[in-house]
C-alpha positions as CSV (number, residue, x, y, z in Angstrom):
1,M,-9.1,12.9,-13.4
2,A,-10.0,11.6,-16.9
3,L,-7.6,9.3,-18.5
4,D,-6.4,10.4,-21.9
5,L,-6.7,7.2,-23.8
6,L,-4.5,8.0,-26.7
7,A,-1.6,9.2,-24.6
8,A,-2.1,6.1,-22.5
9,F,-1.8,3.8,-25.5
10,E,1.4,5.6,-26.7
11,Q,3.2,6.7,-23.7
12,E,4.9,4.6,-21.0
13,P,3.4,5.4,-17.6
14,P,5.6,6.2,-14.7
15,A,6.8,3.1,-12.6
16,L,4.4,2.1,-9.8
17,D,5.9,2.5,-6.3
18,F,5.0,-0.5,-4.3
19,I,5.9,-1.0,-0.6
20,W,5.9,-4.7,-1.2
21,S,4.3,-6.9,-4.0
22,G,0.7,-5.9,-4.5
23,F,0.7,-3.1,-1.9
24,L,0.9,0.3,-3.8
25,A,2.3,3.2,-1.7
26,G,-0.2,5.9,-0.9
27,T,-3.1,3.7,-1.4
28,V,-5.9,2.3,0.9
29,G,-6.0,-1.5,1.2
30,A,-8.2,-4.1,2.9
31,L,-7.4,-7.5,4.2
32,I,-10.0,-10.0,3.5
33,A,-10.3,-13.6,5.0
34,P,-12.5,-15.8,7.0
35,G,-12.5,-15.0,10.8
36,A,-9.8,-16.4,13.4
37,T,-7.1,-16.7,10.5
38,G,-4.8,-14.0,11.8
39,K,-5.8,-11.0,9.9
40,S,-5.6,-8.5,12.7
41,F,-2.1,-9.7,13.9
42,W,-0.8,-9.8,10.5
43,A,-2.0,-6.3,9.4
44,L,-0.6,-4.8,12.9
45,Q,2.8,-6.5,12.2
46,A,2.7,-5.1,8.6
47,A,2.0,-1.8,9.8
48,M,4.6,-1.8,12.3
49,A,7.1,-3.1,9.5
50,V,6.2,0.0,7.4
51,A,5.9,2.5,10.2
52,C,9.1,1.5,11.9
53,K,12.5,2.3,10.4
54,E,14.1,-0.1,12.7
55,S,14.6,-3.6,11.3
56,D,13.5,-5.3,14.6
57,G,10.1,-3.7,14.0
58,D,9.6,-6.0,11.0
59,L,8.6,-9.3,12.8
60,L,7.5,-11.0,9.7
61,Q,10.6,-10.0,7.6
62,L,8.3,-8.5,4.9
63,R,11.2,-6.0,4.2
64,P,9.0,-3.1,2.8
65,T,10.9,-0.9,0.3
66,R,9.7,2.2,2.1
67,S,8.8,3.3,5.4
68,G,6.4,5.9,6.6
69,R,3.2,6.9,8.5
70,V,0.5,4.2,8.7
71,I,-3.0,4.6,9.7
72,Y,-4.5,1.3,11.0
73,M,-8.3,1.2,10.8
74,A,-9.7,-1.6,12.8
75,G,-13.0,-2.6,11.1
76,E,-13.9,-5.6,13.2
77,D,-12.5,-5.2,16.7
78,P,-13.7,-2.9,19.5
79,A,-10.8,-0.8,21.2
80,A,-10.7,-3.3,24.1
81,V,-9.9,-6.2,21.9
82,L,-7.3,-4.1,19.7
83,S,-5.6,-2.9,23.0
84,H,-4.9,-6.7,23.7
85,R,-3.6,-7.3,20.2
86,V,-1.4,-4.4,20.3
87,H,0.0,-5.5,23.8
88,A,0.6,-8.9,22.6
89,L,2.6,-7.5,19.6
90,G,4.6,-5.2,21.8
91,K,5.8,-8.2,23.9
92,H,7.8,-9.3,20.7
93,L,9.3,-5.8,19.8
94,S,12.4,-4.1,21.1
95,P,12.2,-1.1,23.3
96,K,13.6,0.7,20.3
97,A,11.0,-0.7,17.9
98,R,8.1,0.1,20.2
99,A,9.2,3.7,20.3
100,C,9.0,4.1,16.5
101,S,6.8,6.8,15.4
102,G,4.6,6.6,12.4
103,L,2.0,4.1,13.6
104,I,-1.4,5.7,14.1
105,I,-4.3,3.7,15.4
106,P,-7.3,6.1,15.5
107,D,-10.8,5.6,16.8
108,T,-12.1,2.1,15.9
109,I,-15.0,1.7,13.7
110,L,-16.7,0.0,16.6
111,G,-15.9,2.8,18.9
112,G,-13.1,3.6,21.3
113,T,-9.6,5.4,20.8
114,V,-6.8,3.0,21.0
115,A,-3.4,4.6,20.5
116,T,-1.5,7.2,18.6
117,M,2.3,7.2,18.2
118,T,3.6,10.5,16.8
């Protein structure tokens, strides 16, 4: 889609829809930091916070403004490692939060299916 510059200069664009500060709804994002800093656990917990309408699914108290389906693409971890991470996360979730639909973890980039909640 080409941007009409004249219209953009003169017309106020619609408000942006952020899930939380810096995370625009409906977009793809990447979390980048040095190894062993907790990226995977943070991303899994953030994904649960958005995917789960239950407040006890928001372990980090991120308080997303919207909830909905989340596709979590694991770029570093093989399925076996990701399964361990998801299991560790589940220990801190209530049964109600664990049953939330909306978190989808397809095949990892390194191979192997982990989980799909529908």
